[in-house]
C-alpha positions as CSV (number, residue, x, y, z in Angstrom):
1,X,0.0,0.0,0.0
2,X,2.8,2.5,0.9
3,X,5.6,1.4,-1.1
4,X,6.1,0.8,-4.9
5,X,9.4,-0.6,-6.1
6,X,10.7,0.2,-8.6
7,X,9.3,3.6,-9.0
8,X,8.0,4.7,-12.3
9,X,10.0,6.9,-14.7
10,X,7.9,10.1,-13.5
11,X,5.4,10.7,-10.8
12,X,2.0,9.2,-11.4
13,X,-1.1,11.3,-11.6
14,X,-3.7,11.7,-8.8
15,X,-7.3,11.2,-10.1
16,X,-9.6,14.0,-9.2
17,X,-12.6,13.6,-6.9
18,X,-15.4,15.7,-8.6
19,X,-17.9,15.1,-5.8
20,X,-17.4,14.1,-2.1
21,X,-17.6,10.4,-1.4
22,X,-18.8,9.7,2.0
23,X,-19.8,6.4,3.4
24,X,-22.9,6.3,5.4
25,X,-23.9,4.1,8.3
26,X,-23.1,0.4,7.8
27,X,-26.0,-1.4,9.2
28,X,-25.4,-5.1,8.3
29,X,-22.7,-7.3,7.0
30,X,-22.8,-10.0,4.4
31,X,-20.3,-12.7,5.2
32,X,-19.0,-15.6,3.1
33,X,-16.0,-17.9,2.6
34,X,-13.3,-16.8,0.1
35,X,-14.8,-17.8,-3.2
36,X,-13.5,-16.6,-6.7
37,X,-16.0,-15.6,-9.1
38,X,-19.0,-15.2,-6.7
39,X,-20.0,-12.1,-8.7
40,X,-18.8,-12.8,-12.4
41,X,-19.8,-9.3,-13.7
42,X,-21.5,-6.0,-12.9
43,X,-24.9,-7.3,-13.9
44,X,-24.7,-10.0,-11.3
45,X,-23.7,-7.6,-8.6
46,X,-26.6,-5.4,-9.0
47,X,-29.0,-8.4,-9.5
48,X,-31.4,-9.2,-6.5
49,X,-32.0,-12.6,-7.7
50,X,-28.2,-13.3,-8.0
51,X,-27.8,-12.1,-4.3
52,X,-30.6,-14.4,-3.3
53,X,-29.2,-17.4,-5.1
54,X,-26.0,-16.8,-3.2
55,X,-27.9,-16.7,0.1
56,X,-29.3,-20.1,-0.8
57,X,-26.3,-21.8,-2.2
58,X,-25.0,-25.1,-0.8
59,X,-21.3,-24.6,-1.7
60,X,-18.5,-22.2,-0.8
61,X,-20.2,-19.3,-2.8
62,X,-22.8,-19.1,-0.1
63,X,-23.4,-15.8,1.5
64,X,-24.9,-15.2,4.9
65,X,-26.4,-11.9,6.1
66,X,-26.0,-10.6,9.6
67,X,-28.8,-9.0,11.8
68,X,-28.6,-5.3,12.2
69,X,-25.4,-4.1,13.9
70,X,-25.6,-1.0,15.9
71,X,-22.8,1.5,16.4
72,X,-20.5,-0.2,13.9
73,X,-17.3,1.9,13.9
74,X,-14.3,1.5,11.5
75,X,-11.3,3.4,12.8
76,X,-8.6,4.8,10.5
77,X,-5.4,2.8,10.6
78,X,-2.3,4.1,12.3
79,X,1.1,4.5,10.7
80,X,3.7,1.8,11.9
81,X,7.3,3.3,12.4
82,X,10.6,2.7,14.2
83,X,13.0,5.2,15.7
84,X,13.0,8.9,15.3
85,X,14.6,11.7,17.2
86,X,17.6,9.6,18.1
87,X,20.7,7.9,16.8
88,X,18.9,4.8,15.4
89,X,17.8,6.5,12.1
90,X,19.5,8.8,9.7
91,X,19.1,12.3,10.6
92,X,16.8,11.3,13.4
93,X,13.9,10.9,11.0
94,X,11.6,8.0,11.9
95,X,11.4,5.0,9.4
96,X,7.9,4.2,8.2
97,X,7.3,0.4,8.0
98,X,3.6,0.2,7.0
99,X,0.2,0.8,8.5
100,X,-1.4,-1.3,11.1
101,X,-4.5,-3.4,11.4
102,X,-7.7,-2.0,12.8
103,X,-10.4,-3.4,15.0
104,X,-14.0,-2.8,14.0
105,X,-16.5,-2.8,16.9
106,X,-20.3,-3.0,16.7
107,X,-23.3,-4.2,18.8
108,X,-25.9,-6.8,18.4
109,X,-29.2,-5.8,20.4
110,X,-31.8,-8.0,21.7
111,X,-31.1,-11.1,19.5
112,X,-31.7,-14.6,20.6
113,X,-29.0,-16.9,21.9
114,X,-29.2,-19.0,18.7
115,X,-28.6,-15.9,16.4
116,X,-25.6,-14.8,18.5
117,X,-24.2,-18.2,18.5
118,X,-24.5,-18.8,14.8
119,X,-22.7,-15.6,14.0
120,X,-20.0,-16.6,16.6
121,X,-19.6,-19.9,14.8
122,X,-19.0,-18.2,11.6
123,X,-16.2,-16.4,13.4
124,X,-14.2,-19.5,13.9
125,X,-13.2,-19.5,10.3
126,X,-11.9,-16.0,10.6
127,X,-9.2,-17.3,12.8
128,X,-8.1,-20.5,11.4
129,X,-4.6,-19.7,12.5
130,X,-3.2,-16.5,13.7
131,X,-3.2,-14.1,10.7
132,X,-5.2,-16.6,8.5
133,X,-8.8,-16.2,7.7
134,X,-11.3,-17.9,5.3
135,X,-14.0,-15.2,5.7
136,X,-14.8,-12.1,3.7
137,X,-17.4,-9.4,4.4
138,X,-19.5,-6.8,2.4
139,X,-20.7,-3.7,4.1
140,X,-24.5,-2.9,3.7
141,X,-25.2,0.7,4.1
142,X,-28.1,3.1,4.1
143,X,-29.5,4.2,0.9
144,X,-29.3,0.7,-0.4
145,X,-25.5,0.8,-0.8
146,X,-22.9,-2.0,-0.7
147,X,-19.2,-1.4,0.0
148,X,-16.9,-4.0,-1.4
149,X,-13.3,-4.7,-2.4
150,X,-12.5,-4.0,-5.9
151,X,-8.9,-5.5,-5.4
152,X,-6.0,-4.3,-7.5
153,X,-7.7,-5.4,-10.8
154,X,-10.3,-2.6,-10.2
155,X,-13.2,-4.9,-11.3
156,X,-13.4,-7.8,-8.9
157,X,-16.4,-8.0,-6.6
158,X,-14.8,-9.3,-3.5
159,X,-15.4,-8.9,0.1
160,X,-12.9,-7.5,2.5
161,X,-11.0,-10.2,4.4
162,X,-12.1,-10.4,7.9
163,X,-10.1,-11.7,10.8
164,X,-10.8,-12.5,14.5
165,X,-14.6,-12.1,14.2
166,X,-15.8,-12.4,17.9
167,X,-19.2,-12.1,19.5
168,X,-19.0,-11.8,23.3
169,X,-21.3,-13.0,26.0
170,X,-24.3,-10.7,26.4
171,X,-24.5,-7.8,28.7
172,X,-27.6,-6.4,30.4
173,X,-28.3,-3.6,32.8
174,X,-31.8,-4.6,34.0
175,X,-35.0,-2.8,33.9
176,X,-35.8,-1.0,30.6
177,X,-32.4,-1.7,29.0
178,X,-31.3,-3.8,26.0
179,X,-29.6,-6.9,25.9
180,X,-26.3,-6.4,24.0
181,X,-23.6,-8.5,22.5
182,X,-20.3,-6.8,21.7
183,X,-19.1,-7.7,18.3
184,X,-15.6,-7.0,16.7
185,X,-13.3,-8.0,14.0
186,X,-10.0,-7.1,12.5
187,X,-9.1,-5.7,9.0
188,X,-5.5,-5.9,7.9
189,X,-3.4,-2.8,7.1
190,X,-4.2,-1.6,3.7
191,X,-7.6,-3.3,3.6
192,X,-9.4,-0.3,2.0
193,X,-7.0,0.5,-0.8
194,X,-9.3,-0.5,-3.5
195,X,-12.8,-0.1,-2.1
196,X,-15.9,0.3,-4.2
197,X,-19.3,1.8,-3.5
198,X,-22.5,0.9,-5.3
199,X,-26.2,1.8,-4.8
200,X,-28.2,-1.3,-5.6
201,X,-31.5,-1.1,-7.3
202,X,-33.1,-3.0,-4.3
203,X,-32.7,-2.9,-0.6
204,X,-29.9,-5.6,0.2
205,X,-30.7,-5.2,3.9
206,X,-34.1,-6.7,3.3
207,X,-32.6,-9.9,1.9
208,X,-33.1,-12.9,4.1
209,X,-31.1,-16.2,4.9
210,X,-32.9,-19.4,4.1
211,X,-34.8,-20.9,7.0
212,X,-33.2,-24.2,6.6
């Protein structure tokens, strides 16, 4: 994400942004195993029937939609560096080594134990080994928008690789309070380098998982 080697023969251009591009509130996730070709083209990506087919699939292309997630927050990544203002680096200038992973937080409110546990079980595939995940996710936002990972090709309709998806035990504060489960997962440094934003001609948050 930060380093290109060898550099080009001259500085590359910077594409203009004609209108502000602002993500809105992420309200649900769509989760799936890593699966190439899940959306073969733009037509499939904006097709409600294709999305529903994937929700009903009985192979690795299957998608699962989460319940509504409250207060989902994606923090910006932080710069990783070493040294600085001492003799360990040239001229005392810190050495930038990359960007760090981020931990996304959200909350499930008033769901059943079965709902929480089924999401928790999907999380086991997001931590197969330390730093190894088999789960990707798409972000469903207001205005019928979906955010996805274009990847370097600029055309692939992939999800973002999700690590360490955890659903905690519930919390409850008694009278007139919600029953809450904290949800968190990690995104690797550079995860948003090729994100795409698409408003779909249907409301993807109304899609439903099969009942069996």
